[in-house]
C-alpha positions as CSV (number, residue, x, y, z in Angstrom):
1,M,150.6,-36.3,63.8
2,R,154.3,-37.1,64.8
3,R,155.4,-33.8,63.5
4,A,152.8,-32.0,65.7
5,F,153.7,-34.0,68.9
6,P,156.1,-31.5,70.5
7,V,153.4,-28.8,69.9
8,F,150.8,-30.9,71.7
9,L,153.3,-31.2,74.6
10,A,153.6,-27.4,74.6
11,F,149.9,-27.1,74.8
12,L,150.0,-29.6,77.9
13,A,152.6,-27.1,79.5
14,M,150.2,-24.2,78.8
15,G,147.7,-25.8,81.1
16,F,150.1,-25.9,84.0
17,A,149.5,-22.0,84.4
18,D,145.9,-22.8,85.1
19,A,147.0,-24.3,88.5
20,A,147.1,-20.7,89.8
21,G,143.2,-21.1,90.5
22,P,143.7,-24.1,92.9
23,F,146.8,-22.4,94.3
24,V,144.8,-19.7,95.9
25,S,143.5,-21.8,98.7
26,L,146.6,-23.8,99.2
27,A,148.9,-20.8,99.3
28,R,146.5,-18.8,101.4
29,E,146.7,-21.5,104.1
30,Q,150.5,-21.8,103.9
31,F,151.2,-18.0,103.9
32,Q,148.3,-17.1,106.1
33,L,146.9,-14.6,103.6
34,S,143.8,-12.6,103.6
35,Y,141.2,-13.3,100.8
36,F,142.2,-10.1,99.1
37,A,145.9,-10.9,99.1
38,A,145.1,-14.5,97.9
39,Q,143.5,-13.1,94.8
40,W,146.7,-11.5,93.7
41,I,147.9,-15.1,92.7
42,T,145.6,-15.4,89.8
43,F,145.9,-11.8,88.9
44,S,149.8,-12.1,88.7
45,G,149.6,-14.8,86.1
46,F,146.6,-13.5,84.1
47,I,147.8,-10.0,83.7
48,M,150.6,-11.3,81.5
49,F,148.1,-12.1,78.7
50,G,147.3,-8.3,78.5
51,L,151.0,-7.2,78.7
52,L,152.9,-9.6,76.7
53,S,150.7,-11.0,73.9
54,I,151.1,-8.3,71.2
55,P,154.8,-7.6,72.0
56,M,155.5,-11.4,71.7
57,G,153.6,-11.6,68.4
58,L,155.6,-8.9,67.0
59,V,158.9,-10.4,68.1
60,Q,157.6,-13.8,66.6
61,D,157.2,-12.1,63.3
62,R,160.8,-11.4,63.2
63,T,162.4,-14.4,65.0
64,G,160.0,-17.3,64.1
65,K,157.4,-19.3,65.9
66,K,159.7,-22.0,67.1
67,T,162.0,-19.4,68.8
68,I,159.1,-18.0,70.7
69,L,157.8,-21.5,71.5
70,L,161.1,-22.3,73.1
71,A,161.4,-18.9,74.8
72,G,157.9,-19.5,76.4
73,L,159.0,-23.0,77.7
74,A,162.2,-21.4,79.1
75,I,160.3,-18.7,80.8
76,M,157.9,-21.3,82.4
77,L,160.8,-23.5,83.5
78,A,162.5,-20.6,85.2
79,G,159.5,-20.0,87.1
80,L,159.0,-23.7,88.1
81,L,162.6,-24.1,89.2
82,I,162.3,-21.3,91.9
83,P,160.2,-23.5,94.2
84,A,161.5,-26.7,92.9
85,I,165.0,-25.9,93.9
86,A,164.8,-23.2,96.6
87,G,161.4,-24.0,98.0
88,F,158.9,-21.3,99.2
89,T,160.3,-18.7,101.6
90,T,157.9,-15.7,101.2
91,F,154.6,-14.8,99.5
92,P,156.4,-12.4,97.1
93,V,158.7,-15.1,95.9
94,F,155.7,-17.4,95.2
95,L,154.0,-14.5,93.3
96,I,157.1,-14.3,91.0
97,T,156.7,-17.9,90.4
98,V,153.1,-17.5,89.3
99,L,154.1,-14.4,87.3
100,L,156.6,-16.3,85.3
101,L,154.2,-19.2,84.8
102,G,151.7,-16.7,83.4
103,A,154.4,-15.1,81.1
104,G,155.5,-18.5,79.9
105,A,151.9,-19.6,79.2
106,T,151.2,-16.4,77.4
107,T,154.3,-16.8,75.1
108,L,153.4,-20.4,74.5
109,Q,149.8,-19.4,73.4
110,V,151.1,-16.7,70.9
111,A,153.4,-19.3,69.4
112,G,151.6,-22.5,69.8
113,N,148.2,-21.6,68.2
114,P,149.7,-20.5,64.8
115,I,152.6,-23.1,64.8
116,M,150.0,-25.8,65.0
117,R,148.9,-24.6,61.5
118,D,152.5,-25.1,60.2
119,V,152.8,-28.7,61.4
120,S,149.2,-29.8,60.5
121,P,148.3,-31.4,57.1
122,P,146.2,-29.2,54.9
123,G,142.6,-28.8,56.1
124,L,143.3,-30.2,59.5
125,Y,144.4,-27.1,61.4
126,S,141.0,-26.6,63.2
127,R,140.9,-30.3,64.1
128,N,144.5,-30.3,65.6
129,L,144.0,-27.0,67.4
130,S,140.8,-28.5,69.1
131,L,142.8,-31.6,70.1
132,A,145.6,-29.4,71.4
133,Q,143.0,-27.6,73.5
134,F,142.0,-31.0,74.9
135,V,145.6,-31.8,75.8
136,K,145.8,-28.3,77.4
137,A,142.8,-29.2,79.5
138,I,144.6,-32.2,80.8
139,G,147.4,-29.9,82.0
140,S,144.8,-27.7,83.6
141,L,143.1,-30.6,85.5
142,S,146.6,-31.5,86.9
143,G,146.5,-28.5,89.1
144,P,143.7,-29.5,91.5
145,L,144.4,-33.3,91.0
146,L,148.1,-33.7,91.6
147,P,148.2,-32.1,95.2
148,V,145.4,-34.4,96.3
149,L,147.0,-37.4,94.9
150,A,150.4,-36.5,96.3
151,A,148.9,-36.0,99.8
152,R,146.7,-39.1,99.8
153,W,149.2,-41.6,98.4
154,Y,152.5,-40.3,99.4
155,G,151.8,-37.8,102.2
156,A,153.6,-35.2,100.1
157,S,153.1,-31.4,100.1
158,W,151.2,-29.7,97.3
159,Q,154.5,-28.2,96.2
160,V,155.3,-31.6,94.6
161,V,153.6,-30.2,91.5
162,F,156.6,-27.9,90.7
163,P,159.3,-30.7,90.2
164,I,156.7,-32.7,88.2
165,Y,156.0,-29.7,86.0
166,S,159.6,-28.8,85.6
167,A,160.4,-32.5,84.3
168,A,157.4,-32.2,81.8
169,V,158.6,-28.8,80.5
170,I,162.4,-30.1,80.1
171,I,160.9,-33.0,78.1
172,T,159.0,-30.6,75.9
173,I,162.0,-28.5,75.3
174,L,164.0,-31.5,74.2
175,A,161.1,-32.7,71.9
176,T,160.9,-29.2,70.4
177,L,164.6,-28.6,69.6
178,P,164.7,-30.8,66.5
179,L,161.3,-29.5,65.2
180,R,161.6,-27.9,61.8
181,V,159.1,-25.1,61.1
182,E,158.9,-23.4,57.8
183,E,158.1,-19.7,58.2
184,K,155.9,-18.8,55.4
185,R,156.5,-15.1,54.4
186,S,156.3,-13.5,50.9
187,P,159.5,-11.7,49.8
188,D,157.8,-8.3,49.7
189,Q,156.1,-8.8,53.1
190,K,157.4,-6.4,55.8
191,P,157.6,-7.6,59.6
192,A,154.7,-6.6,61.7
193,T,154.9,-3.5,63.8
194,L,152.7,-2.4,66.8
195,A,151.0,0.1,64.4
196,S,150.3,-2.5,61.6
197,C,149.1,-5.0,64.4
198,L,146.6,-2.5,65.8
199,A,145.8,-1.4,62.2
200,L,144.2,-4.9,61.7
201,L,141.5,-3.9,64.2
202,K,140.3,-1.6,61.5
203,N,139.3,-4.6,59.5
204,G,135.7,-5.2,60.7
205,Y,136.0,-9.0,60.3
206,V,139.2,-9.1,62.4
207,S,137.7,-6.9,65.2
208,M,134.6,-9.0,65.3
209,M,136.6,-12.3,65.8
210,V,138.9,-10.6,68.4
211,L,135.8,-9.5,70.3
212,A,134.4,-13.0,70.0
213,I,137.6,-14.3,71.7
214,F,137.3,-11.6,74.5
215,L,133.7,-12.4,75.1
216,Y,134.1,-16.2,75.0
217,V,136.9,-16.4,77.6
218,G,134.9,-13.9,79.8
219,A,131.8,-16.1,79.5
220,E,133.8,-19.3,80.2
221,V,135.1,-17.8,83.5
222,S,131.9,-16.3,84.4
223,V,130.0,-19.6,84.1
224,S,132.7,-21.7,86.0
225,A,132.8,-19.2,88.8
226,G,129.0,-18.7,88.9
227,I,127.8,-22.3,89.0
228,P,128.5,-22.8,92.9
229,L,126.9,-19.5,93.7
230,Y,124.0,-20.2,91.6
231,L,123.4,-23.6,93.2
232,K,123.4,-22.0,96.7
233,D,121.3,-19.0,95.7
234,R,118.6,-20.9,93.6
235,F,118.5,-24.4,95.4
236,G,120.0,-23.8,98.7
237,I,122.7,-26.4,97.9
238,D,125.7,-26.5,100.0
239,I,128.6,-25.2,98.0
240,S,131.3,-26.8,100.0
241,R,129.7,-30.3,99.4
242,T,128.2,-30.1,95.9
243,G,129.3,-26.8,94.4
244,L,132.3,-28.7,92.9
245,L,130.1,-31.2,91.3
246,G,128.4,-28.5,89.3
247,T,131.7,-27.0,88.3
248,G,133.3,-30.4,87.8
249,L,130.5,-31.3,85.3
250,F,131.2,-28.2,83.3
251,F,134.9,-28.8,83.2
252,L,134.4,-32.5,82.4
253,A,132.2,-31.4,79.5
254,L,134.9,-28.9,78.3
255,T,137.4,-31.6,78.3
256,L,135.3,-34.2,76.5
257,G,134.0,-31.7,74.0
258,R,137.4,-30.6,73.0
259,F,138.5,-34.3,72.4
260,S,135.3,-35.0,70.5
261,G,135.6,-31.8,68.6
262,G,138.9,-32.9,67.3
263,L,137.2,-36.0,65.9
264,I,134.2,-34.2,64.5
265,L,136.4,-31.8,62.5
266,N,137.8,-34.8,60.4
267,W,134.5,-34.7,58.5
268,M,132.7,-31.4,59.4
269,K,133.7,-28.0,58.1
270,P,135.0,-25.6,60.9
271,R,132.5,-22.9,60.1
272,T,129.5,-25.2,60.2
273,F,130.8,-26.7,63.4
274,F,131.3,-23.2,64.9
275,L,127.6,-22.4,64.4
276,I,126.6,-25.7,65.9
277,T,128.7,-25.2,69.0
278,C,127.2,-21.7,69.5
279,L,123.6,-23.2,69.3
280,V,124.5,-25.9,71.8
281,S,125.9,-23.3,74.1
282,I,122.7,-21.2,73.9
283,L,120.7,-24.2,74.7
284,G,122.8,-25.1,77.7
285,L,122.6,-21.5,79.2
286,L,118.9,-21.3,78.7
287,G,118.4,-24.6,80.5
288,I,120.1,-23.0,83.7
289,F,116.9,-20.8,83.9
290,V,114.7,-23.8,84.4
291,P,113.7,-24.2,88.1
292,S,115.1,-27.8,88.5
293,P,118.4,-28.8,90.0
294,T,118.5,-31.9,87.6
295,V,117.9,-29.7,84.6
296,S,120.5,-27.3,85.8
297,A,123.1,-30.0,86.2
298,V,122.4,-31.2,82.7
299,S,122.6,-27.8,81.5
300,F,126.0,-27.2,83.0
301,F,127.2,-30.2,81.0
302,I,125.6,-29.1,77.9
303,T,127.0,-25.5,78.2
304,G,130.5,-27.1,78.6
305,L,130.1,-29.2,75.6
306,G,129.2,-26.0,73.5
307,F,131.9,-24.0,74.9
308,A,134.6,-26.5,74.4
309,N,135.6,-25.7,70.8
310,I,134.7,-22.0,70.4
311,F,138.3,-20.6,71.2
312,P,140.1,-23.0,68.8
313,L,137.4,-22.4,66.1
314,V,137.5,-18.6,66.3
315,F,141.3,-18.6,66.3
316,S,141.8,-21.1,63.4
317,I,139.0,-19.6,61.2
318,T,140.4,-16.1,61.6
319,V,144.1,-17.3,60.8
320,D,142.9,-19.3,57.9
321,A,141.1,-16.2,56.5
322,L,144.3,-13.9,56.9
323,P,147.3,-16.3,56.9
324,E,149.5,-13.5,55.8
325,H,149.0,-11.8,59.3
326,T,149.4,-15.0,61.5
327,N,151.7,-13.6,64.0
328,A,149.9,-10.3,64.5
329,L,146.6,-12.0,64.7
330,S,147.9,-14.4,67.2
331,G,149.1,-11.5,69.4
332,L,145.7,-9.7,69.2
333,M,143.6,-12.8,70.0
334,V,145.8,-14.0,72.9
335,T,145.5,-10.4,74.4
336,A,141.8,-10.7,74.1
337,I,141.9,-13.5,76.7
338,V,141.8,-10.6,79.3
339,G,138.1,-10.7,78.7
340,A,138.2,-13.0,81.8
341,A,139.1,-9.9,83.9
342,F,136.1,-7.9,82.7
343,V,133.1,-10.0,81.9
344,P,132.9,-11.8,85.4
345,P,132.6,-8.5,87.4
346,L,129.8,-7.5,85.0
347,M,128.0,-10.7,85.7
348,G,128.5,-10.0,89.6
349,Y,127.2,-6.6,89.1
350,V,123.9,-7.8,87.4
351,S,123.5,-10.5,90.1
352,D,123.8,-7.8,92.7
353,L,121.5,-5.4,90.9
354,L,118.8,-8.0,90.5
355,A,119.5,-9.8,93.8
356,S,119.8,-13.1,91.9
357,A,122.8,-15.3,90.9
358,Q,120.6,-16.8,88.4
359,A,120.2,-13.4,86.6
360,G,123.9,-13.0,86.3
361,F,123.8,-15.8,83.7
362,F,122.2,-13.3,81.2
363,V,125.6,-11.8,80.9
364,P,127.4,-15.1,79.4
365,L,124.2,-15.7,77.5
366,A,124.5,-12.2,75.7
367,C,128.2,-13.0,75.1
368,V,127.3,-16.2,73.3
369,L,124.6,-14.6,71.4
370,Y,127.2,-12.1,70.0
371,I,129.5,-15.1,69.2
372,S,126.7,-16.9,67.4
373,A,126.1,-13.7,65.2
374,A,129.8,-13.9,64.3
375,A,129.4,-17.7,63.5
376,L,126.5,-16.8,61.2
377,L,128.5,-14.3,59.4
378,N,131.3,-16.7,58.9
379,Q,128.8,-19.1,57.5
380,R,127.7,-16.6,54.9
381,R,131.2,-15.7,54.0
382,A,131.8,-19.4,53.2
383,H,128.9,-19.4,50.8
384,A,129.6,-15.9,49.3
């Protein structure tokens, strides 16, 4: 575990980029933005997953995972130092900060997920990757929490998060520098190219698992964004007062589920746990259709528990199946995170079409049903 410590710190830094969500309302007030303009904040960070993931995976195949991990930390630090040193002057400058945070987080994802395999004892990759996602969730939670704590305890501006994040990234860089990573490549194995990377999608198993990542991330964002709207539409509950509670239950369950998943994977096989998490997710989503606010609240929590470990399980199972293509697979699967840009609008379309926020949850349910089919196939492969 000591050897993996710098990688866990890198996952904590990945979570800092998720602060773009809470930054929307804070920056909108500071810069007097329209709602449309404010949404460019999350777009600026998120678009980098679609643009950088595969190129970074290809570069990583030539330079090594540690080099790309350090590059991701350096990119993120550059973005954080802009407001930490110069402060905010204009909205475009702030967008550059968020853009660099997104680019750094993308690069860290490409390197961090596979490098965890190199620093993990045999058979414990899935466990450590679930624990790493738990650590990342702590970084994500710091986005909405730190500004509130800074204002309440010290009367400080929400911008205090940037020097705090900068210090954390510097510590991570210093911890990573002495890390030794053995790049495992056979002598006759050629470096990956864009063509060879995309050619992996011709493998039915790979394309199935990449699509599972795409649909999972889209389903997670759809559920977290849809909960407050569902509470208002279905039960007339004031979103400004209790909508956060519903979303909070979901994110709390994600965090607890990732920690407990790391413990469970000490004794349960990843493919078996993958199927169980899918079944729990289906149970939670079906509970949302029960006409009871209490059952709905419980269902939000159950859904979060089910969702918690799907990403690290899909990633680690796929890499373990094709370890010779680790870097290319990492680029493909991190690129699939762009599913969060496509699935939520589909959920909104279904809600508008059927005039019901509840009906929109059929979209993430359909996503999880597909992922469950992938889990079943993996279970059969294990016994083949």
